[in-house]
C-alpha positions in Angstrom: 5.3 17.6 -4.9 1.7 17.5 -5.3 -0.7 14.5 -4.8 -4.1 14.4 -6.1 -7.0 12.4 -4.5 -8.1 9.6 -6.9 -11.7 9.9 -5.6 -12.5 13.6 -5.7 -9.5 14.8 -7.8 -8.7 17.6 -5.4 -5.2 18.2 -4.1 -4.3 16.2 -1.0 -2.6 18.0 1.9 0.2 16.9 4.1 -0.8 15.8 7.6 0.8 14.1 10.6 0.0 10.8 12.3 -1.4 13.0 15.2 -4.2 14.0 12.8 -4.8 10.6 11.2 -4.0 8.2 14.1 -4.5 10.2 17.3 -4.7 7.0 19.3 -1.3 5.7 18.0 1.6 7.5 19.7 4.0 5.6 17.5 2.7 7.3 14.4 2.3 10.9 15.8 5.5 12.1 14.0 4.9 10.3 10.7 4.0 12.2 7.6 1.0 11.5 5.4 -0.8 12.8 2.3 -4.6 13.2 3.2 -7.8 14.1 1.5 -10.0 15.0 4.5 -13.3 15.0 2.6 -12.8 11.5 1.2 -11.1 10.2 4.4 -8.3 9.0 2.0 -4.7 8.9 3.0 -1.3 7.4 2.5 1.9 7.4 4.5 5.2 8.8 3.2 8.6 7.4 2.8 11.0 8.7 5.5 13.5 11.4 4.4 16.2 9.9 2.2 18.7 12.0 0.2 18.1 10.2 -3.0 14.5 9.0 -3.3 12.6 11.1 -0.7 14.7 14.2 0.0 11.8 16.0 1.7 10.2 13.0 3.4 7.0 13.5 1.5 7.2 10.8 -1.2 4.0 8.7 -0.9 4.3 5.1 -0.1 1.5 4.3 -2.6 -1.8 5.8 -3.6 -4.3 7.5 -1.4 -6.7 5.0 0.1 -10.2 5.4 1.3 -11.7 3.0 4.0 -12.6 0.4 1.4 -9.2 0.3 -0.1 -7.4 0.3 3.2 -9.5 -2.7 4.2 -8.6 -4.5 1.0 -4.9 -3.7 1.2 -4.9 -5.1 4.7 -6.5 -8.3 3.4 -4.0 -8.4 0.5 -1.0 -8.1 2.8 -2.4 -10.7 5.3 -2.7 -13.2 2.5 0.5 -12.3 0.5 3.1 -11.4 3.1 3.3 -14.8 4.7 4.7 -16.1 1.4 7.9 -14.2 1.8 8.0 -13.6 5.6 7.9 -17.4 6.2 11.0 -17.9 4.0 9.0 -20.0 1.5 10.0 -17.4 -1.1 12.3 -14.4 -1.1 10.4 -11.1 -1.2 11.5 -10.3 -4.7 10.5 -13.8 -5.9 7.1 -13.4 -4.3 6.4 -10.1 -5.9 7.6 -11.5 -9.3 5.2 -14.4 -8.9 2.4 -12.0 -7.9 3.1 -9.8 -10.9 2.7 -12.7 -13.2 -0.6 -13.6 -11.5 -1.9 -10.1 -11.9 -0.6 -9.7 -15.5 1.7 -6.7 -14.7 5.4 -6.0 -14.5 7.2 -6.7 -11.3 8.4 -3.1 -11.2 4.9 -1.9 -10.9 3.6 -4.7 -8.6 3.3 -3.3 -5.0 0.2 -3.7 -2.9 0.5 0.0 -2.0 -0.2 1.0 -5.6 -3.1 -1.5 -6.3 -6.8 -0.6 -6.3 -9.5 -2.6 -4.4 -10.2 -5.0 -7.3 -6.5 -5.8 -7.7 -6.1 -6.3 -3.9 -9.0 -8.8 -4.1 -7.1 -10.6 -7.0 -4.1 -10.9 -4.7 -6.1 -12.7 -2.1 -7.6 -15.0 -4.8 -4.2 -15.7 -6.3 -2.6 -16.7 -2.9 -5.7 -18.9 -2.0 -5.3 -20.7 -5.4 -1.6 -21.2 -4.7 -2.4 -22.6 -1.3 -5.1 -25.0 -2.6 -2.6 -26.3 -5.3 0.0 -26.8 -2.6 -2.4 -28.7 -0.3 
């Protein structure tokens, strides 16, 4: 498998959590794809015989500092919709896909760019205003 950096278009390299999060002992053994020049990285799915046999399947797209910040904001806004039990997770992502004009199969915060992450926050805020 090869992963290309969306910022510089060079191949990303495998790294461990020890390289990316040296202050986080809980992540030391995790696997990441990383583009060091762009400070862009993404975690990998754990080893699974069907969908990640090598344990190197990316969880989403490589993210630089800006995109990581926007993803965190998107998750902070969106995740309470399903974690609270207000909606099931699949229902919440279906709703989000409709708001973003994309298919539910392709709607995952890990795959979104910074603008789409900002749209997630705006959609949830709009929903909350309507509910108030």
